[in-house]
C-alpha positions in Angstrom: 6.4 156.4 49.3 2.8 157.5 49.7 1.6 154.4 47.8 3.5 152.1 50.2 2.0 153.7 53.3 -1.5 153.6 51.7 -1.2 150.0 50.6 -0.3 148.9 54.2 -3.2 151.0 55.6 -5.5 149.4 53.1 -4.4 145.9 54.0 -5.0 146.6 57.7 -8.3 148.5 57.4 -10.2 147.4 54.2 -12.8 144.8 54.1 -11.9 142.1 51.6 -13.2 142.8 48.1 -15.7 140.2 47.0 -15.0 139.3 43.4 -18.5 137.9 43.0 -20.0 141.4 43.4 -19.8 143.2 40.1 -20.0 146.6 41.8 -17.3 146.0 44.4 -14.6 148.6 44.5 -10.9 148.4 44.2 -9.4 151.8 45.0 -5.8 152.7 45.6 -3.5 155.8 45.8 -2.5 157.2 42.4 1.2 157.0 41.9 1.2 156.8 38.1 1.4 160.5 37.8 0.6 162.1 34.4 0.8 158.7 32.7 -2.1 157.2 34.4 -4.7 159.6 33.0 -7.0 161.7 35.1 -10.5 161.9 33.5 -12.2 163.8 36.2 -12.2 167.4 37.5 -10.5 168.1 40.7 -13.0 168.7 43.5 -12.3 171.1 46.3 -14.2 172.9 49.0 -15.8 172.5 52.4 -19.4 172.4 51.1 -20.2 169.4 53.3 -20.1 171.6 56.4 -20.1 170.3 60.0 -23.1 168.0 59.3 -24.7 168.4 62.7 -27.8 166.3 61.7 -25.7 163.3 60.8 -27.2 163.1 57.3 -24.8 163.1 54.4 -25.5 165.2 51.3 -23.6 163.5 48.5 -22.2 165.2 45.5 -22.7 163.4 42.2 -19.4 162.4 40.4 -18.7 160.2 37.5 -15.5 158.3 36.7 -14.6 156.5 33.4 -11.9 154.0 34.1 -10.6 154.1 30.5 -7.7 156.4 29.6 -8.1 158.6 26.5 -6.2 156.2 24.2 -8.4 153.3 25.1 -11.6 155.3 24.8 -10.7 156.5 21.3 -9.6 153.0 20.3 -12.9 151.4 21.4 -14.9 154.2 19.7 -13.4 153.9 16.3 -11.2 150.8 15.9 -12.3 148.2 13.3 -10.0 145.4 14.4 -10.8 141.8 13.6 -8.7 138.6 13.2 -9.6 138.1 9.6 -9.2 141.6 8.4 -8.8 145.1 9.9 -8.5 148.7 9.0 -8.0 150.8 12.2 -6.2 148.9 15.0 -4.5 149.8 18.2 -1.4 150.8 16.3 -3.4 153.8 15.0 -3.9 155.2 18.6 -0.4 155.1 20.0 1.5 157.9 21.8 3.8 157.9 24.8 4.6 154.9 26.9 2.4 153.8 29.9 -0.9 153.9 27.9 -1.7 150.6 29.7 -2.6 152.5 32.9 -6.2 153.1 34.0 -7.7 156.6 34.5 -7.8 157.9 38.1 -10.3 160.0 40.0 -8.6 162.8 41.9 -10.2 164.4 44.9 -8.7 167.6 46.3 -9.7 168.6 49.8 -6.9 170.9 50.9 -6.2 169.7 54.4 -3.6 167.4 55.8 -4.3 164.3 57.8 -7.9 163.8 56.5 -9.6 160.4 56.8 -10.8 159.1 53.5 -13.4 156.3 53.5 -14.8 154.5 50.5 -17.8 152.2 50.8 -20.3 150.3 48.6 -23.2 151.6 50.8 -24.2 155.2 51.5 -24.7 154.3 55.2 -21.0 153.4 55.5 -21.8 150.4 57.6 -18.7 148.4 58.5 -19.3 145.5 56.1 -19.5 147.9 53.2 -16.2 149.7 53.8 -13.7 149.1 51.0 -11.0 151.7 52.0 -10.1 153.7 55.0 -6.9 155.7 55.0 -5.4 159.0 55.9 -4.2 161.4 53.1 -2.9 164.9 52.8 -4.7 167.5 50.7 -5.7 165.1 47.9 -6.5 161.5 47.1 -6.8 159.5 43.9 -9.0 156.4 43.3 -7.8 153.9 40.8 -8.6 150.2 39.9 -12.3 150.5 40.6 -14.8 148.2 38.9 -17.1 149.7 36.2 -20.8 149.4 36.4 -21.5 150.3 40.0 -21.8 153.2 42.5 -19.4 153.9 45.3 -19.6 156.4 48.2 -16.7 158.2 49.7 -16.3 160.8 52.5 -13.4 162.9 53.7 -13.3 163.9 57.4 -11.0 165.8 59.6 -11.3 165.8 63.4 -14.9 164.6 63.2 -15.9 167.3 60.6 -17.2 166.2 57.3 -15.2 168.0 54.6 -16.6 166.3 51.5 -18.9 163.4 50.5 -19.8 162.1 47.0 -21.5 159.3 45.2 -19.0 158.0 42.6 -20.5 156.3 39.6 -17.9 154.2 37.7 -18.3 153.8 34.0 -16.3 152.3 31.1 -15.6 148.8 29.8 -11.9 148.0 29.8 -10.6 147.7 33.4 -6.9 148.2 33.2 -5.1 147.6 36.5 -2.3 149.8 37.9 0.4 148.0 40.0 3.7 149.7 40.9 5.6 146.6 39.9 3.6 145.3 36.9 2.5 146.3 33.4 -0.1 145.5 30.7 -2.5 144.2 33.3 -6.3 144.1 32.8 -9.4 142.4 34.0 -11.1 140.0 31.6 -14.5 141.3 32.6 -16.8 143.7 30.7 -17.0 142.1 27.3 -20.4 140.7 26.0 -20.8 136.9 25.9 -23.5 134.3 25.3 -27.1 135.7 25.4 -25.8 139.2 25.7 -24.5 138.6 29.2 -21.6 140.6 30.5 -18.4 138.9 31.5 -17.9 139.4 35.3 -15.1 141.6 36.6 -12.8 140.7 39.5 -12.3 136.9 38.7 -9.7 136.7 35.9 -6.8 139.0 35.3 -4.3 138.9 32.4 -0.9 140.6 32.3 2.8 140.7 32.0 5.3 139.4 34.6 5.4 140.9 38.0 8.6 142.3 39.3 11.6 140.7 37.5 15.2 141.6 36.8 17.1 144.4 35.0 20.2 143.6 33.0 22.3 146.0 34.9 23.9 149.3 33.9 24.1 149.7 30.1 22.1 146.6 29.4 24.9 144.3 30.6 24.5 140.6 31.4 24.6 141.1 35.2 21.1 140.5 36.4 19.9 142.7 39.2 16.9 141.3 41.0 13.9 143.6 41.4 11.4 142.0 43.7 7.8 143.3 43.8 7.4 145.8 46.6 5.0 145.8 49.6 2.7 148.2 47.9 2.2 145.8 45.0 1.7 142.9 47.3 -0.9 144.7 49.3 -2.8 145.8 46.1 -2.7 142.3 44.7 -4.2 141.0 48.0 -6.8 143.8 48.1 -7.8 142.9 44.5 -8.4 139.4 45.7 -5.9 137.8 43.4 -4.8 134.6 45.2 -4.0 132.2 42.3 -1.2 132.6 39.9 -0.7 130.9 36.5 2.7 131.5 34.9 2.7 130.6 31.2 6.5 131.0 30.7 8.9 128.2 30.0 10.3 125.9 32.7 14.0 126.5 33.3 14.9 123.2 31.7 12.5 123.3 28.8 14.7 124.9 26.2 12.0 127.2 25.0 12.0 131.0 25.4 14.8 131.0 28.0 17.1 133.3 26.0 14.7 136.2 26.4 13.0 135.5 29.7 15.1 137.2 32.3 12.6 137.5 35.0 13.7 136.2 38.3 10.2 135.4 39.5 7.7 132.6 39.2 9.0 129.8 36.9 12.6 130.6 37.7 12.1 130.6 41.4 9.6 127.8 41.5 7.3 130.0 43.4 5.0 133.0 43.2 5.5 136.4 44.8 1.8 137.0 45.1 0.9 136.7 48.8 -0.9 133.5 49.9 -1.5 132.4 46.3 -1.8 129.0 44.7 0.8 128.7 41.9 1.1 126.9 38.6 3.8 127.0 35.9 2.4 125.6 32.7 4.4 126.6 29.6 1.5 127.2 27.2 2.8 128.2 23.8 0.4 130.2 21.7 1.2 127.8 18.8 0.4 124.8 21.0 -2.7 123.8 19.0 -0.5 121.7 16.7 1.9 120.5 19.4 0.3 119.7 22.7 -2.6 120.2 25.0 -0.9 122.6 27.4 -3.5 125.3 26.7 -6.2 122.8 27.8 -4.3 122.2 31.1 -4.0 126.0 31.6 -7.7 126.5 31.2 -8.4 123.5 33.5 -6.3 125.0 36.2 -8.1 128.3 35.9 -11.4 126.5 36.4 -10.0 124.5 39.3 -9.0 127.7 41.1 -12.2 129.5 40.4 -14.1 126.5 41.8 -12.0 126.9 44.9 -13.3 130.5 45.2 -10.0 132.1 44.1 -9.4 134.9 41.6 -6.7 134.1 39.0 -3.8 136.1 37.5 -2.3 134.6 34.4 0.8 136.0 32.6 3.7 135.4 30.4 6.7 137.7 30.0 4.9 140.6 28.2 1.3 139.5 28.5 0.9 139.5 24.8 0.9 136.2 22.9 0.9 133.3 25.3 -1.3 135.2 27.7 -3.4 136.4 24.7 -3.9 132.8 23.6 -5.4 131.8 27.0 -7.5 134.9 27.0 -8.7 134.2 23.5 -9.7 130.7 24.4 -11.6 131.9 27.5 -13.3 134.7 25.7 -14.3 132.5 22.8 -15.7 129.9 25.1 -17.8 132.6 26.8 -19.2 133.6 23.4 -17.4 136.9 23.1 -16.0 136.3 19.6 -19.5 135.7 18.2 -21.1 138.7 19.8 -20.9 142.1 17.9 -19.1 144.8 19.8 -21.8 146.8 21.5 -20.9 150.4 20.4 -20.6 149.0 16.9 -24.0 147.4 17.1 -25.6 150.7 17.8 -24.2 152.5 14.8 -25.9 152.8 11.4 -23.6 151.9 8.6 -23.6 149.7 5.5 -23.6 145.9 6.2 -20.3 144.5 7.3 -19.8 141.7 4.8 -16.4 140.5 6.0 -17.0 140.4 9.7 -16.1 136.9 11.0 -19.2 136.7 13.3 -21.7 137.7 10.5 -23.9 134.8 9.3 -25.1 137.0 6.5 -24.4 140.6 5.4 -27.4 142.1 7.0 -26.7 141.0 10.5 -23.9 143.4 11.5 -23.1 147.1 10.8 -19.8 148.3 9.5 -17.2 149.3 10.6 -17.5 146.5 13.1 -14.7 145.4 15.5 -14.4 141.9 17.0 -14.3 141.9 20.8 -11.6 139.2 21.1 -9.5 141.1 18.6 -9.9 144.3 20.5 -8.8 142.7 23.8 -5.8 141.1 22.1 -4.7 144.4 20.6 -5.0 146.3 23.9 -1.5 145.0 24.7 -0.4 147.4 22.0 -0.8 150.2 24.6 2.0 148.8 26.6 4.9 150.6 24.9 7.9 149.3 26.9 8.9 146.1 28.6 9.5 147.4 32.1 10.3 144.0 33.5 13.6 143.7 31.8 14.1 147.4 31.2 14.2 146.9 27.4 12.5 149.3 25.0 10.4 147.3 22.7 7.4 147.4 20.3 4.7 145.5 22.1 2.1 146.0 19.4 0.4 142.8 18.4 -2.1 143.0 15.6 -5.0 140.5 15.6 -4.5 139.9 11.9 -0.8 139.2 12.5 -1.7 136.5 15.0 -4.3 135.0 12.5 -1.9 135.1 9.6 0.4 132.5 11.2 -1.3 129.2 10.5 0.5 127.5 13.4 -1.1 129.7 16.0 -4.2 128.9 18.0 -6.0 131.9 16.6 -5.9 130.6 13.1 -6.4 126.9 14.0 -9.4 127.5 16.3 -11.3 129.8 13.9 -10.9 127.2 11.2 -11.6 124.1 13.4 -14.4 121.8 12.4 -16.6 120.4 15.1 -17.7 116.8 14.2 -21.3 116.6 13.3 -21.9 120.4 13.7 -22.3 122.4 10.5 -21.4 126.1 10.6 -20.2 125.9 14.2 -19.9 129.1 16.1 -16.5 130.1 17.5 -17.9 129.4 20.9 -18.7 125.9 19.9 -15.3 125.5 18.4 -13.6 126.6 21.7 -15.9 124.2 23.6 -14.9 121.3 21.4 -11.2 122.1 21.5 -11.3 122.0 25.3 -13.8 119.1 25.6 -13.1 116.7 22.8 -10.4 117.6 20.3 -7.4 116.2 22.2 -9.2 112.9 23.2 -7.8 111.4 20.0 -5.1 113.8 19.0 -1.4 112.9 18.9 1.2 115.4 20.2 4.0 116.6 17.9 7.3 114.7 18.5 9.0 118.1 18.9 6.8 118.9 21.9 8.3 116.3 24.1 4.8 115.6 25.5 3.5 112.1 26.2 0.0 110.8 25.2 -1.0 111.1 28.9 -0.1 114.8 28.8 -2.0 115.4 25.6 -5.0 113.1 25.4 -6.9 115.1 28.0 -10.2 116.9 28.0 -12.2 119.2 30.3 -15.6 117.7 31.1 -18.8 119.4 30.2 -19.8 120.0 33.8 -16.7 122.1 34.4 -16.9 124.0 31.1 -20.6 124.7 31.7 -19.8 125.8 35.3 -17.2 128.2 34.0 -19.5 129.8 31.5 -22.3 130.2 34.0 -19.9 131.6 36.7 -18.2 134.1 34.4 -21.5 135.3 32.8 -23.6 135.0 35.9 -26.0 132.8 34.1 -28.7 130.5 35.6 -29.3 127.0 34.4 -32.4 128.2 32.5 -30.5 131.0 30.7 -27.7 128.7 29.7 -29.7 125.7 28.6 -30.1 126.9 24.9 -26.3 127.1 24.6 -25.4 123.7 26.2 -24.1 121.4 23.4 -25.8 118.1 23.1 -22.6 116.5 21.8 -20.4 117.5 24.8 -18.5 114.8 26.7 -19.7 114.7 30.2 -17.3 112.2 31.7 -13.7 112.6 30.5 -11.1 110.0 31.5 -9.4 112.4 33.9 -10.8 114.6 36.6 -10.3 118.4 36.5 -7.2 118.4 38.8 -5.5 115.7 36.7 -6.1 117.7 33.5 -4.9 120.9 35.2 -1.7 119.2 36.3 -1.0 117.1 33.2 1.3 119.7 31.6 2.4 121.6 34.7 6.1 122.1 35.5 5.6 123.4 39.0 2.6 123.4 41.3 2.1 124.7 44.8 -1.1 125.0 46.7 -1.5 127.0 49.9 -2.7 125.4 53.1 -6.1 127.2 52.8 -6.8 125.8 49.3 -10.3 124.5 49.4 -11.5 121.3 47.7 -13.2 121.9 44.4 -16.9 122.6 44.8 -19.3 120.3 42.9 -22.5 121.0 41.1 -23.2 123.6 38.5 -25.4 126.2 40.3 
């Protein structure tokens, strides 16, 4: 396949993408076809000429990474956890709406060399992609908020060159052997800071098994292909947190047919640290497995790694971890930016509103929007089962055993009218210090009476929001516990079923900034 050949070429010739750079690019060949969404006009022609002077005249091109369904959803949805009108269920259509838009370039000749860089001079350190393509090429999985530069050459002749400006908020990721994958970056957090792209990815299981012809019980292993492995490597994903049940846990096993990760005791992501922590999205009342999951994510980020976390469908368990992370970063309390620019009557029922005059209406909640984006994944392609993957934010909140309801109603000792950001901080930092696990959880006190220290939580917030110490100081809680009984690694491993670290795993870096 073309994608396979391209992925191998990318692995051999692309400079590693640096997740710390918000404008780093992540291009790849379009294999999604009509389902991926192409929001740009095809570009053709030989207007670049022979370029005898060596100077490049760049065309101006714009790419929005969001497909039409997502753009319409973000523009008009009013989803919140406490109440909602228009949700992602109102914007459905065919399957595969969980695919990013692509940017297609037509150049009409075979064997052309396509080069993408972050610098118009195309110096070697800035090269993000160099590959050969026939007649056309499609960029996908790029990071919003930055400019890229590409050129197309044949036999030393410049055929086309363009400056590509990437826009949009929701960065969905296309993998040949994955689904419902998106970057946690782009949302607005504490102090109006934007969550960084390229560090945390959420999604469904990678690869898996089919049940055999006619949905029979014979499981047919479908490993992830070389193209997917190459793209995961190029994206910089080198830590994998699987939130599904351990094979002997007795939870979820009847429906979790994937042959990867927890079932194999290993990850198929190349050269990745691996952790299996079964984090139930109702774990608030049972055990502290969600705390361990967040601790492991921090541990890996401190090691300089980018993390992919998933369950079977990337909906509820994955959604619970994403909800905790986004709430900790302040995304729940921040009004959704497009909503904040609209002029409507006051939004009296918005959960982030301190009084009726603060927010316009209709007004969506960012964490609710992200949770509901899973609704655009219309089929479970891992087990080849057609299913309704829609998850409404209000549905999650209406179940009082779920983390969504419990966290939003959590009281922080000594803090009146606590923000959701403060509630998430307390849940991870102090709540479980005295809590007792449910007998049905099978967890010991040592597995549950754990906490993530304030230094690590503060580091995560600053890392993900690119905040300095001065910028963060107004948000640092005076009541936070600085010295928990267990260090970060012990908390991360307290509820883990399987752990594997690669030989190049670095010690955790200390210090906040």
